[in-house]
C-alpha positions, 0 to 999 in steps of 0.5 A: 499500499503506497503513501500516494493513495492515502495522499490522494484520498485525503486530498479528494475529501479536502477538495470536496469540502471546498478546499483548493489543494496542492499536493507535495507543496515545497516551501524553502525547508519542507515538503508538505503532503498537502497544503489546503486553502479555504476561501472565506469571507473573513480571508483564506484559511491555510491548512498543512496535512501530513499523511503517514501510512505506517503499520497499525502497531507504530506510533506517530511521534513528536518529530512529525508534529514539530516539523509540521508546526515549522512548516505551518509557520513558514506558510502562515497556515491556520491549522496543522492536521496529521493523518495516519494509518496507525496511532499517536504517542501519548506525548504527541496527543498531549502536545496536539492538544496544547498547540490546537493541531488535529490528529486523525488515527486509524479509527478517525481515517476509517470513519472518514473513509466510510462517511466519504463512501456514503456521501458519493453513492448515487441512489439507483433511480438517479442513475437512470436520469444522469449520465454515468460519472467516473468511479471515485475510488475510496481509500479504506485502511486494510487490516494489515498495512505494510510499513512505507518509508516516507520519501523525505526525512528519517523515522522517528526512533519510536516509529522504527521500533516496536513498542514494549508490553502496554502494561509494562510500558505504562508502569515503567512510565511512572517515575516513582515505579521506575525509581524503585525498579532501578534500585531493586534491579541494581541491588539484586544484580550487584549482590548476585555478582558479589556472591558468585564472583566473591567482589568486596563490599566497596567494588560492589557498591560501585557496581550497584551504582553503574547498573543504576546509571544504566537502567535510569537512562536505558528504561526511559529510552525504551518507553518514552517518545521524546529525547527530552523527556528521556534526558530529564526523567533519566537524570531524575531517576538516577540521582533518586536511585543513587540516594537510595542506593547510598542509604542501602549501602550504609545501612 
């Protein structure tokens, strides 16, 4: 399934709603999948649209939203719309709410396709009165869409890696649970190594801190979408875990 089919469908829906549509619109720094202009009594309304044809298990991350936000500023567009055959990360959804962006996920896209299909259907009795019109192909996301890499840019880290189990991922996004997990795992691993290799107390303490540092940044890397969130949360978890480990070592 090619991305162009998704772009053509969304462009058709926008044209049917009164937009003047430009596909693959180029700016000085970006190429926008769809740039739509809606004439109104108060002036033209510009809309930039990104179409992401990804596997349903993958999530659109913050990088796509920020890229489209920059394109909208360049074009002075009033609205940013991102359409995907998959889903969005929680960070992306929160960011979209704050920035007044419109996100259309797989379910929303299917609803649009169903509504558009009903709209273009012509009753049988009308077929006898009007000449046959050109058949319009309606895009409906299949149950299993193979990933088609965008022609431009680089996939976000989260888009190129399958997520962890939802329950585990949700737990690991909780900072308190993450801190306790890092402390417990670091303590257990270091203690087992101490017993197995006969390490000294001081060396075992250093080992606990090293394991805690690796886990503090490694786990957020697997469960978070935004690089800034990973660094901030990793730092908080590391220093909190460090304090708890020092207390346990002294005890």
